[in-house]
C-alpha positions as CSV (number, residue, x, y, z in Angstrom):
1,M,46.6,78.0,154.9
2,N,49.9,76.6,153.7
3,R,50.0,78.8,150.7
4,T,49.3,81.8,153.0
5,T,52.1,80.9,155.3
6,D,54.7,80.4,152.2
7,F,53.8,83.8,151.0
8,I,54.4,85.4,154.4
9,Y,57.7,83.6,154.8
10,Q,58.7,84.7,151.2
11,L,57.5,88.3,152.0
12,D,59.6,88.1,155.3
13,D,62.6,86.8,153.3
14,F,62.2,89.6,150.5
15,A,61.9,92.3,153.4
16,L,65.1,90.7,155.3
17,G,67.1,90.8,152.2
18,I,66.2,94.6,151.5
19,V,67.0,95.3,155.0
20,I,70.4,93.5,154.6
21,I,71.1,95.4,151.4
22,V,70.1,98.9,152.8
23,A,72.1,98.2,156.0
24,A,75.2,97.5,154.0
25,V,74.7,100.6,151.8
26,V,74.1,102.8,155.1
27,I,77.2,101.2,156.6
28,G,79.3,101.9,153.4
29,F,78.2,105.5,153.3
30,L,79.1,106.1,156.9
31,V,82.5,104.4,156.7
32,K,83.3,106.6,153.6
33,F,81.9,109.8,155.3
34,I,83.8,109.2,158.6
35,A,87.1,108.2,156.5
36,F,86.9,111.5,154.3
37,K,85.9,113.8,157.4
38,L,89.0,112.6,159.2
39,L,91.1,113.5,156.0
40,E,89.6,116.9,155.9
41,V,90.5,117.4,159.5
42,Y,93.9,116.4,158.8
43,N,94.0,118.6,155.8
44,K,92.9,121.7,157.8
45,R,95.8,121.0,160.5
46,D,98.7,119.9,158.1
47,N,97.4,120.9,154.6
48,P,99.5,118.2,152.8
49,F,99.0,118.7,148.9
50,L,98.8,115.1,147.9
51,V,96.1,114.2,150.5
52,R,94.1,117.3,149.8
53,S,94.1,116.3,146.2
54,L,93.1,112.7,146.7
55,T,90.4,114.1,149.1
56,Q,89.0,116.4,146.3
57,H,89.1,114.0,143.5
58,L,88.1,110.6,145.1
59,S,85.4,111.7,147.2
60,Q,82.5,111.0,144.6
61,P,83.9,107.6,143.2
62,F,84.4,106.4,146.8
63,S,80.7,107.3,147.6
64,L,79.8,104.6,145.1
65,F,82.7,102.1,145.6
66,V,82.6,101.9,149.6
67,P,78.8,100.9,149.7
68,L,79.1,98.5,146.8
69,L,81.9,96.8,148.6
70,F,79.8,96.3,151.8
71,V,77.0,95.1,149.7
72,S,79.3,92.5,148.1
73,F,80.1,91.2,151.6
74,A,76.5,91.1,152.5
75,I,75.1,89.3,149.3
76,P,76.0,85.7,150.5
77,A,73.7,86.6,153.6
78,L,70.8,87.2,151.4
79,P,67.8,84.9,152.1
80,Y,67.1,84.5,148.3
81,S,67.3,81.8,145.8
82,D,70.6,81.0,144.2
83,E,69.5,82.6,140.9
84,T,68.5,85.6,142.8
85,V,71.8,85.9,144.7
86,Y,73.9,85.0,141.4
87,L,71.9,88.0,139.8
88,F,72.8,90.4,142.6
89,K,76.4,89.3,142.4
90,R,76.6,90.0,138.7
91,V,74.9,93.3,139.1
92,T,77.4,94.2,142.1
93,E,80.4,93.1,140.0
94,V,79.5,95.3,137.0
95,L,78.9,98.3,139.2
96,N,82.3,97.6,141.1
97,I,84.1,97.6,137.7
98,I,82.5,101.0,136.9
99,A,83.4,102.4,140.3
100,F,87.0,101.2,140.1
101,A,87.4,102.5,136.7
102,W,86.0,106.0,137.9
103,I,88.6,105.8,140.7
104,L,91.4,105.2,138.3
105,I,90.4,108.1,136.1
106,K,90.3,110.3,139.1
107,L,93.7,109.2,140.1
108,T,95.0,110.6,136.6
109,N,93.7,114.0,138.1
110,V,95.7,113.5,141.2
111,A,98.9,112.9,139.2
112,R,98.3,116.0,137.1
113,D,97.9,118.1,140.3
114,V,101.0,116.7,141.8
115,V,103.1,117.5,138.5
116,R,101.6,121.1,138.4
117,K,102.3,121.8,141.9
118,K,105.9,120.6,141.5
119,Y,106.5,122.4,138.1
120,Q,104.8,125.7,138.0
121,I,104.1,127.1,134.5
122,G,103.6,130.5,135.7
123,K,107.3,131.5,135.9
124,A,109.0,133.6,133.2
125,D,111.1,130.8,131.8
126,N,108.7,127.9,131.7
127,Y,110.2,125.7,128.8
128,R,110.8,122.5,130.9
129,E,107.3,122.9,132.5
130,R,105.4,123.4,129.1
131,K,107.4,120.4,127.7
132,L,106.2,118.2,130.5
133,Y,102.7,119.5,130.6
134,T,102.2,118.7,127.0
135,Q,103.4,115.0,127.4
136,L,101.3,114.7,130.6
137,Q,98.1,115.9,128.9
138,F,98.5,113.5,125.9
139,I,99.5,110.5,128.2
140,R,96.5,111.3,130.7
141,R,94.0,111.2,128.0
142,I,95.4,108.0,126.5
143,A,95.2,106.4,129.9
144,I,91.7,107.5,130.3
145,I,90.9,105.8,127.0
146,L,92.6,102.7,128.1
147,I,90.7,102.6,131.4
148,I,87.4,102.9,129.9
149,F,88.1,100.4,127.2
150,I,89.4,97.8,129.7
151,A,86.5,98.4,131.9
152,L,84.1,98.0,129.1
153,S,86.0,94.7,128.1
154,M,85.7,93.3,131.6
155,I,81.9,94.1,132.0
156,L,81.1,92.4,128.6
157,L,83.5,89.4,129.3
158,S,81.7,88.8,132.6
159,F,78.7,87.6,130.6
160,D,78.8,84.2,129.2
161,A,77.0,84.9,126.1
162,V,79.4,87.6,125.2
163,R,82.4,85.2,126.2
164,K,81.0,82.6,123.8
165,L,80.9,85.1,121.0
166,G,84.6,86.0,121.5
167,T,86.0,83.3,119.3
168,G,83.7,84.2,116.4
169,L,84.6,88.1,117.0
170,L,88.5,87.2,117.1
171,T,88.3,85.5,113.6
172,S,86.5,88.4,112.0
173,A,88.8,90.9,113.8
174,G,91.3,91.1,110.9
175,V,88.6,91.9,108.3
176,A,86.9,94.4,110.6
177,G,90.3,96.1,111.5
178,I,90.8,96.7,107.8
179,V,87.5,98.2,107.2
180,I,87.7,100.4,110.3
181,G,91.1,101.4,109.3
182,L,90.0,102.5,105.9
183,A,87.0,104.4,107.4
184,A,89.1,106.3,110.0
185,Q,92.2,107.0,108.1
186,K,92.3,110.7,109.1
187,S,91.5,110.0,112.8
188,I,94.2,107.4,113.0
189,A,96.7,109.7,111.4
190,N,95.6,112.4,113.8
191,L,96.2,110.1,116.7
192,L,99.6,109.0,115.4
193,A,100.5,112.6,114.8
194,G,99.5,113.4,118.6
195,L,101.9,110.8,119.7
196,Q,104.6,112.3,117.5
197,L,103.7,115.8,118.8
198,A,103.7,114.6,122.5
199,F,107.3,113.2,122.3
200,T,109.1,115.1,119.6
201,Q,107.4,118.4,120.7
202,P,107.5,120.8,117.8
203,I,104.8,122.4,119.7
204,R,103.9,122.7,123.4
205,L,101.3,124.0,125.5
206,D,101.7,127.9,125.9
207,D,103.9,128.0,122.9
208,V,103.7,131.3,120.8
209,L,103.0,130.3,117.0
210,V,102.6,132.1,113.9
211,V,100.3,129.8,111.8
212,E,98.4,130.6,108.6
213,G,99.4,134.2,109.1
214,E,97.8,134.2,112.7
215,F,99.7,135.1,115.9
216,G,98.6,133.2,119.0
217,R,99.5,130.8,121.8
218,V,98.7,127.2,122.2
219,E,95.9,126.9,124.5
220,E,94.9,123.2,124.3
221,I,96.2,120.0,122.7
222,T,93.8,117.2,122.5
223,L,93.9,113.8,120.8
224,T,92.7,115.1,117.5
225,Y,93.2,118.8,117.3
226,V,95.2,121.9,118.7
227,V,93.5,125.0,120.0
228,L,95.6,128.2,119.3
229,K,94.4,131.3,121.3
230,L,95.0,134.3,118.9
231,W,96.0,137.9,120.0
232,D,92.4,139.1,119.7
233,N,90.9,136.0,121.9
234,R,89.7,134.2,118.8
235,R,90.5,130.6,118.8
236,L,92.1,128.8,115.7
237,I,91.4,125.0,115.6
238,L,93.9,122.9,113.6
239,P,94.0,119.1,113.1
240,L,97.3,117.6,114.8
241,N,98.6,116.3,111.5
242,Y,98.9,120.0,110.2
243,F,101.9,120.7,112.4
244,I,103.6,117.5,110.9
245,E,102.9,118.3,107.3
246,K,103.1,122.0,107.0
247,P,105.5,124.7,108.1
248,F,104.8,127.2,110.8
249,Q,106.7,129.6,113.2
250,N,107.3,128.7,116.7
251,W,108.6,131.7,118.7
252,T,109.3,129.8,122.1
253,R,110.7,126.5,120.7
254,T,113.8,126.6,122.9
255,G,113.0,129.1,125.4
256,S,110.5,132.1,126.2
257,N,112.9,134.9,125.7
258,I,112.5,136.5,122.2
259,L,114.1,139.1,119.9
260,A,112.0,141.9,119.0
261,T,112.6,143.9,115.5
262,V,111.4,147.5,114.4
263,Y,112.1,148.6,110.8
264,L,112.2,152.3,110.2
265,Y,112.7,154.0,106.7
266,T,114.2,157.5,106.6
267,D,115.9,159.9,104.5
268,Y,119.5,159.8,103.7
269,T,120.1,162.8,106.1
270,I,119.2,161.0,109.2
271,P,122.0,161.0,111.8
272,V,122.1,157.5,112.6
273,D,124.5,157.9,115.6
274,E,122.0,160.3,117.4
275,L,119.2,157.8,116.4
276,R,121.2,155.1,118.1
277,K,121.8,157.0,121.2
278,Q,118.0,157.7,121.6
279,F,117.3,154.0,121.0
280,E,119.5,153.1,123.9
281,V,117.8,155.8,126.2
282,I,114.3,154.3,125.3
283,L,115.4,150.9,126.1
284,A,117.0,151.9,129.4
285,G,113.8,153.7,130.4
286,T,111.6,150.6,130.2
287,E,111.2,147.4,132.1
288,L,110.1,145.6,128.9
289,W,113.6,145.1,127.8
290,D,115.7,142.4,129.5
291,K,119.0,144.1,128.9
292,Q,120.5,141.3,126.7
293,V,120.3,142.6,123.1
294,S,120.1,146.0,121.9
295,V,121.2,147.0,118.3
296,L,120.3,149.6,115.8
297,Q,121.8,149.3,112.3
298,V,121.2,150.4,108.7
299,T,120.3,147.1,107.0
300,D,119.5,148.3,103.5
301,S,119.4,151.3,101.2
302,T,117.2,152.2,98.3
303,E,117.2,155.0,95.7
304,K,115.0,157.0,98.0
305,T,115.3,155.8,101.7
306,L,117.5,154.0,104.3
307,Q,116.2,151.1,106.1
308,L,117.2,150.9,109.8
309,R,116.5,147.9,111.9
310,A,116.2,148.1,115.7
311,L,116.8,144.8,117.3
312,M,116.3,144.3,121.0
313,S,115.4,141.2,123.3
314,A,112.6,140.5,125.9
315,S,111.8,137.7,128.2
316,S,108.6,136.7,126.6
317,S,106.6,137.1,123.4
318,S,104.0,139.4,124.8
319,L,106.6,141.6,126.4
320,A,108.5,141.7,123.1
321,W,105.4,142.9,121.3
322,D,104.7,145.7,123.8
323,L,108.4,146.7,123.4
324,K,108.2,146.7,119.7
325,C,105.4,149.2,119.9
326,L,107.0,151.3,122.5
327,V,110.3,151.5,120.6
328,R,108.6,152.2,117.2
329,E,106.5,155.0,118.7
330,K,109.4,156.7,120.7
331,L,111.8,156.6,117.6
332,V,109.1,158.1,115.1
333,Q,108.4,160.8,117.7
334,F,112.1,161.6,118.1
335,I,112.5,161.9,114.4
336,Q,109.4,164.0,114.0
337,Q,110.5,166.4,116.7
338,H,114.3,166.6,116.2
339,Y,114.9,165.8,112.4
340,P,111.8,166.2,110.6
341,N,113.6,166.7,107.3
342,A,115.1,163.3,107.6
343,L,111.5,161.5,107.2
344,P,111.0,159.9,103.8
345,K,110.6,162.4,101.0
346,E,110.4,162.6,97.1
347,R,112.8,164.8,95.5
348,A,112.6,166.7,92.1
349,E,114.8,168.9,90.2
350,L,113.7,171.8,88.2
351,L,115.6,171.8,84.9
352,G,114.5,175.1,83.6
353,S,113.8,178.3,85.4
354,N,110.8,179.1,82.9
355,D,109.8,175.5,82.1
356,F,107.7,174.4,85.0
357,G,106.6,171.4,83.0
358,N,110.2,170.0,82.4
359,I,110.6,168.5,86.0
360,K,113.0,165.5,86.7
361,Q,112.2,163.3,89.6
362,L,115.3,162.2,91.6
């Protein structure tokens, strides 16, 4: 009879403990739900950007953190043995560390949203914004790695067995560090190159580059590589240390405006002044030109042709490309229609009227 009574008491205690934990979890979910519903109502009325971003990013981690917080408060009231209560405490501590790390990671997203709201990259002259975005992206990823590392360290150090091993691990850390460093030389070099790129900034997000003979725009900068979106939507993936060790062209290093160049090769009979006037007419008739630079010059001459260079400015690299194509097409069309004899040609001189085989090329 006593054994049956003890079993019933134990069963009652177990059921009571489950009820306490479930009640704590339910209360935590209700508190989180009510709090975020109030924030949603506030967002619909006043629509503050910061509160809206906090609500969007922190809803999920707080769905774990708040119930765990109430469970932590309820654990001392559990009718269990000291060993069982201790086990519940340890599990709850680990989950709380995970939830708090999750919140910190989501807060980096909030910081990113605030910066992007204040500094819009969509405007024409976005040099300052691209510089800031590049640094922000790299710092955010470093912060996430540090948060995860610290959270894992706190979880491991919360166990006595791991803490006791700490002294032995520290004594062998020097040797392990050398071995790991030798095995991961390229990864470490890329990480250091990333730090250098983030703060010296030879490239930034949305920069226009010519790399390995390819024209493209910087789409993404990670901790180890750079993604370059090429003009035909291909992606060129390059390690970070490439941009430290090798030369490349950056068309938007100091600003988004750029000079476009068109080369034409014509006969010596071309009326350069008339062509220059037509060049000005073409530029005046398009919105692609930013009205800053317009020059047409004879830049070289060979034994057969003249080299003419049309130089004009545009507010961005994409507009400069379109402007180059337009000017080249219109100038060639103008020469074809008005001065077809000025197109490049080969000349030959007939030395004898009856000797068709004796021809000298000029």
